[in-house]
C-alpha positions in Angstrom: 9.3 -38.4 0.7 6.3 -36.1 1.2 7.0 -32.4 0.5 8.4 -30.4 3.4 8.4 -33.4 5.7 4.7 -33.8 5.7 3.1 -37.0 7.0 2.3 -39.4 4.2 -1.4 -40.1 3.4 -2.4 -43.6 2.4 -4.6 -44.2 -0.6 -8.0 -45.8 0.0 -7.9 -47.6 -3.4 -6.8 -51.2 -3.4 -4.2 -50.4 -6.0 -3.1 -47.0 -7.4 -3.9 -46.8 -11.1 -2.1 -45.3 -14.0 -4.4 -43.5 -16.5 -3.2 -42.9 -20.0 -4.2 -39.3 -20.5 -5.7 -39.2 -24.0 -3.6 -42.3 -24.4 0.1 -41.7 -24.4 -0.3 -38.2 -25.6 3.3 -37.1 -24.9 4.4 -39.7 -27.5 1.6 -39.9 -30.1 -1.1 -37.6 -31.3 -3.8 -37.6 -28.6 -7.0 -39.6 -28.9 -5.9 -41.9 -31.6 -5.7 -45.7 -31.5 -2.0 -45.3 -31.8 -1.9 -43.2 -28.7 -4.1 -45.7 -26.8 -1.9 -48.6 -28.1 1.2 -46.9 -26.8 -0.4 -46.2 -23.4 -1.4 -49.9 -23.1 2.0 -51.2 -24.1 3.6 -48.9 -21.6 1.5 -50.3 -18.7 -1.5 -48.0 -18.4 -4.3 -49.5 -16.3 -6.9 -47.2 -18.0 -7.0 -45.3 -21.2 -9.0 -42.0 -21.5 -11.2 -41.1 -24.5 -12.7 -37.6 -24.2 -16.1 -37.8 -26.0 -17.9 -35.3 -28.3 -20.6 -35.9 -30.9 -20.9 -35.8 -34.7 -23.9 -34.4 -36.5 -25.2 -37.9 -37.0 -25.0 -38.7 -33.3 -21.8 -40.8 -33.1 -19.5 -40.5 -30.1 -15.9 -39.7 -31.2 -12.7 -39.1 -29.2 -11.5 -35.5 -29.2 -10.5 -33.3 -26.3 -12.7 -30.5 -27.6 -15.5 -30.4 -30.2 -13.4 -27.6 -31.9 -10.9 -29.6 -33.9 -8.5 -27.2 -35.7 -5.8 -27.8 -33.1 -5.8 -31.6 -33.3 -6.6 -32.3 -36.9 -5.8 -31.2 -40.4 -9.3 -29.8 -41.0 -7.9 -26.4 -42.0 -6.1 -28.0 -44.9 -9.3 -29.4 -46.4 -10.8 -26.8 -48.8 -14.0 -28.7 -49.0 -14.6 -27.9 -45.4 -13.5 -24.2 -45.4 -17.1 -22.9 -45.3 -17.7 -24.8 -42.0 -15.4 -22.6 -40.1 -17.6 -20.7 -37.7 -17.9 -19.2 -34.2 -19.8 -20.9 -31.5 -20.3 -20.1 -27.8 -19.2 -23.2 -25.8 -19.8 -23.1 -22.1 -20.0 -19.4 -22.2 -16.9 -18.8 -24.3 -16.9 -17.7 -28.0 -14.7 -20.0 -30.0 -13.9 -19.9 -33.7 -13.0 -23.0 -35.7 -14.4 -26.2 -36.9 -16.8 -28.3 -34.7 -17.5 -32.0 -34.7 -21.2 -31.4 -34.5 -21.1 -29.9 -38.0 -19.6 -33.1 -39.5 -21.0 -36.4 -40.3 -18.9 -39.3 -39.2 -17.8 -40.2 -42.7 -16.6 -36.6 -43.2 -14.6 -36.7 -39.9 -13.0 -39.9 -41.0 -11.4 -37.9 -43.9 -9.4 -35.9 -41.5 -6.1 -36.9 -39.9 -4.9 -36.2 -36.4 -2.0 -33.9 -35.6 0.0 -33.0 -32.5 -1.7 -30.4 -30.3 1.5 -29.2 -28.6 4.1 -29.0 -31.5 6.3 -26.6 -29.5 6.9 -29.4 -27.0 6.3 -32.7 -28.8 7.1 -34.4 -32.0 5.0 -33.9 -35.1 6.5 -37.0 -36.8 3.1 -38.8 -36.6 1.0 -35.9 -38.0 -1.3 -37.0 -40.8 -1.2 -40.7 -40.1 -4.2 -41.4 -37.8 -8.0 -41.1 -38.0 -10.4 -39.9 -35.3 -11.7 -43.0 -33.6 -15.3 -43.6 -32.5 -16.1 -44.9 -29.0 -17.2 -48.2 -30.5 -13.8 -48.5 -32.3 -11.9 -47.7 -29.1 -13.8 -50.3 -27.1 -13.2 -53.0 -29.7 -9.5 -52.0 -29.8 -9.1 -52.1 -26.0 -10.9 -55.5 -25.9 -8.5 -56.9 -28.4 -5.5 -55.5 -26.5 -6.7 -56.9 -23.3 -7.1 -60.3 -24.8 -3.7 -60.2 -26.3 -2.0 -58.9 -23.2 -3.9 -61.2 -20.8 -4.8 -58.3 -18.5 -7.9 -56.2 -18.0 -7.6 -52.6 -19.3 -10.1 -50.0 -18.1 -11.7 -47.2 -20.1 -12.4 -43.8 -18.5 -14.5 -41.7 -20.9 -15.1 -38.1 -20.3 -18.4 -36.5 -21.4 -17.3 -33.1 -22.8 -19.6 -30.1 -22.7 -22.6 -32.1 -21.7 -25.0 -29.2 -21.3 -23.9 -27.7 -24.7 -24.6 -30.9 -26.5 -27.9 -31.3 -24.8 -28.9 -27.8 -25.9 -28.2 -28.5 -29.5 -30.1 -31.8 -29.5 -27.2 -34.2 -29.2 -27.3 -35.4 -25.6 -24.4 -37.8 -24.8 -25.3 -39.5 -21.6 -27.7 -42.2 -22.8 -25.7 -42.7 -25.9 -22.6 -43.4 -23.8 -24.5 -46.0 -21.7 -26.0 -47.6 -24.7 -22.6 -47.9 -26.4 -21.0 -49.4 -23.3 -23.9 -51.9 -23.0 -23.6 -52.9 -26.7 -20.1 -54.3 -26.2 -19.4 -57.5 -24.2 -16.1 -56.1 -23.0 -17.6 -53.0 -21.4 -20.4 -54.9 -19.7 -17.8 -56.3 -17.4 -14.5 -54.4 -17.7 -13.7 -51.5 -15.5 -15.3 -48.2 -16.7 -15.3 -44.8 -15.1 -17.4 -42.0 -16.6 -16.1 -38.5 -15.8 -17.5 -35.0 -16.2 -16.8 -31.5 -15.0 -20.6 -31.0 -14.8 -22.8 -32.3 -12.0 -26.3 -32.9 -13.3 -25.2 -35.5 -15.9 -23.3 -37.5 -13.2 -26.4 -37.4 -11.0 -28.5 -38.6 -13.9 -26.0 -41.4 -14.7 -26.0 -42.5 -11.0 -29.8 -42.7 -11.2 -29.7 -44.6 -14.5 -27.0 -47.0 -13.4 -28.4 -47.8 -10.0 -26.8 -50.9 -8.6 -27.0 -53.0 -11.8 -23.7 -52.0 -13.3 -21.0 -52.6 -10.7 -18.2 -52.2 -13.3 -19.1 -48.6 -14.0 -18.0 -45.9 -11.6 -18.4 -42.1 -11.8 -15.7 -39.4 -11.4 -16.5 -35.8 -10.6 -13.9 -33.6 -12.2 -12.9 -30.5 -10.3 -11.8 -27.3 -12.0 -10.4 -24.0 -10.5 -11.9 -23.2 -7.1 -13.5 -20.0 -8.3 -15.1 -21.6 -11.4 -18.6 -23.1 -11.6 -19.7 -26.3 -13.3 -21.2 -25.1 -16.5 -24.6 -26.8 -16.0 -24.8 -25.0 -12.6 -23.9 -21.7 -14.2 -26.4 -22.2 -17.0 -29.2 -22.8 -14.5 -28.3 -19.7 -12.5 -26.8 -21.6 -9.7 -23.9 -20.4 -7.4 -22.1 -23.6 -6.6 -18.4 -23.3 -7.3 -15.7 -26.0 -7.4 -14.3 -24.4 -4.3 -17.6 -25.2 -2.5 -17.5 -28.7 -3.9 -14.1 -29.5 -2.3 -15.1 -28.4 1.2 -15.8 -31.4 3.6 -19.5 -30.8 3.2 -19.2 -30.5 -0.6 -17.2 -33.7 -0.8 -19.8 -35.6 1.2 -22.4 -34.4 -1.3 -20.3 -35.6 -4.2 -20.1 -39.0 -2.5 -23.8 -39.3 -2.8 -23.5 -39.7 -6.6 -19.8 -40.2 -7.5 -17.0 -42.6 -6.5 -14.1 -40.3 -7.0 -13.0 -36.8 -7.6 -10.6 -35.6 -10.2 -8.7 -32.5 -9.1 -5.8 -30.7 -10.8 -2.5 -31.9 -9.2 -1.9 -28.3 -7.9 -5.1 -28.5 -5.8 -3.4 -31.3 -3.9 0.1 -29.9 -3.6 0.2 -26.3 -4.8 3.3 -24.6 -6.0 5.2 -22.2 -3.8 6.1 -18.7 -5.0 9.3 -19.9 -6.5 7.6 -22.6 -8.5 8.7 -25.5 -6.3 6.2 -27.8 -4.5 4.6 -26.4 -1.4 2.8 -28.3 1.4 -0.2 -30.6 0.6 -3.7 -29.2 1.1 -6.3 -31.1 3.1 -8.0 -32.2 -0.1 -6.9 -35.8 -0.2 -7.5 -36.4 3.5 -11.0 -34.8 3.3 -11.9 -36.7 0.2 -10.9 -40.0 1.8 -12.9 -39.1 4.8 -15.9 -38.8 2.5 -15.1 -42.2 1.0 -14.1 -40.7 -2.3 -11.0 -41.7 -4.2 -8.7 -39.0 -5.6 -7.8 -39.3 -9.3 -5.4 -36.4 -10.0 -4.7 -34.8 -13.4 -2.2 -34.3 -15.2 1.5 -35.3 -15.0 3.5 -34.4 -18.1 7.1 -35.2 -18.8 8.4 -31.8 -20.0 10.1 -29.4 -17.6 7.5 -26.7 -18.4 4.7 -28.7 -16.7 6.7 -29.8 -13.6 7.4 -28.2 -10.3 10.6 -26.2 -10.5 12.5 -28.4 -8.0 12.2 -31.3 -10.5 13.5 -29.5 -13.5 16.5 -30.8 -15.5 18.4 -27.8 -16.7 16.7 -24.6 -17.6 15.0 -25.3 -20.9 11.2 -25.7 -20.4 11.0 -27.9 -23.5 13.4 -30.6 -22.0 11.8 -34.0 -21.8 12.5 -34.8 -18.2 11.7 -38.4 -17.3 13.4 -38.4 -13.9 11.6 -35.2 -12.9 8.2 -36.6 -13.8 8.8 -39.8 -11.9 10.0 -37.8 -8.8 7.0 -35.5 -9.0 4.5 -38.3 -9.3 6.0 -40.0 -6.2 5.6 -36.8 -4.2 1.8 -37.0 -5.0 1.7 -40.7 -4.3 3.1 -39.8 -0.8 0.1 -37.4 -0.6 -2.2 -40.3 -1.0 -3.7 -40.1 -4.5 -5.6 -43.2 -5.6 -5.0 -42.8 -9.4 -3.5 -40.3 -11.7 -3.6 -39.1 -15.3 -0.3 -39.0 -17.1 0.7 -38.1 -20.7 3.5 -40.7 -20.5 2.1 -43.9 -18.8 5.6 -45.6 -18.9 6.8 -43.0 -16.4 3.7 -43.4 -14.3 4.3 -47.1 -14.2 7.9 -46.5 -13.2 6.9 -44.1 -10.5 4.7 -46.7 -8.9 6.6 -49.9 -9.5 10.0 -48.5 -8.7 8.6 -46.9 -5.5 7.3 -50.2 -4.3 10.7 -51.7 -4.8 12.4 -49.1 -2.7 
């Protein structure tokens, strides 16, 4: 049921899609082939590789170009001298950065769990950092084995930063997609928190790549897309989700990706409040709404879905119930760290 008795909104997508957020990142170290494999096995319609660049210009999957939180790089004495401080999107960050490594050096590292306080570290040290080429080949193989199409939803991370250091990603992403038979026809959705690169991609794609769609990610209302801020612009994400702003997004993108709390915010007591007009306004602009991110632990869920009082509790029923509240609000797709629960939320709801 929609929160507080609100009228349900219908999605405009033909079918609501489950997106494996960084794979099945609640169950395997994120952005590894093992994480993507688990997401696919658990019924994800799309898997998400966040993309950054190596020094030799190879696209690899990491949530951030700073990799100390998701790899064992700090345990490699041969790379100790590469620890440095960089300003990324206006923020000073200290650590190790993919753009300081050649691909063969990154392949020496092994992934580890980013959220060890909440999630198992049993798989730490087992998996390499995959390239986009490897991910596409893997997904193509999984699709052939399973007999179903599996989409890929890559995010271009820190596009302006990588352009500024001479490693622009946009054309490399398109070239990589074009180099594989699978991604010349399979569903692909390129996403970014920035604006100019999506506009550029829309111009480059034209009408000749009907399998590739574009997703404008939306951050906090008071924040600004970094490319806009770097150019001295004033456009905020809050401006972008007004009716006028959404119609402007529709001129270059097919969907928006807001945080789930921009769709149904939390009340003062941590429970779900009433839906905002965002989904309705986006649909009026002919934009789908692909919401992020549902997670299975109590800590990340609205308080009315908690199981007990321990924030670390892995709460499957709560996650399913929360997802269904957002389905009632009309979302067209959603990112989840546990695609099996996303699949259950949709399929079980349809059976009710």
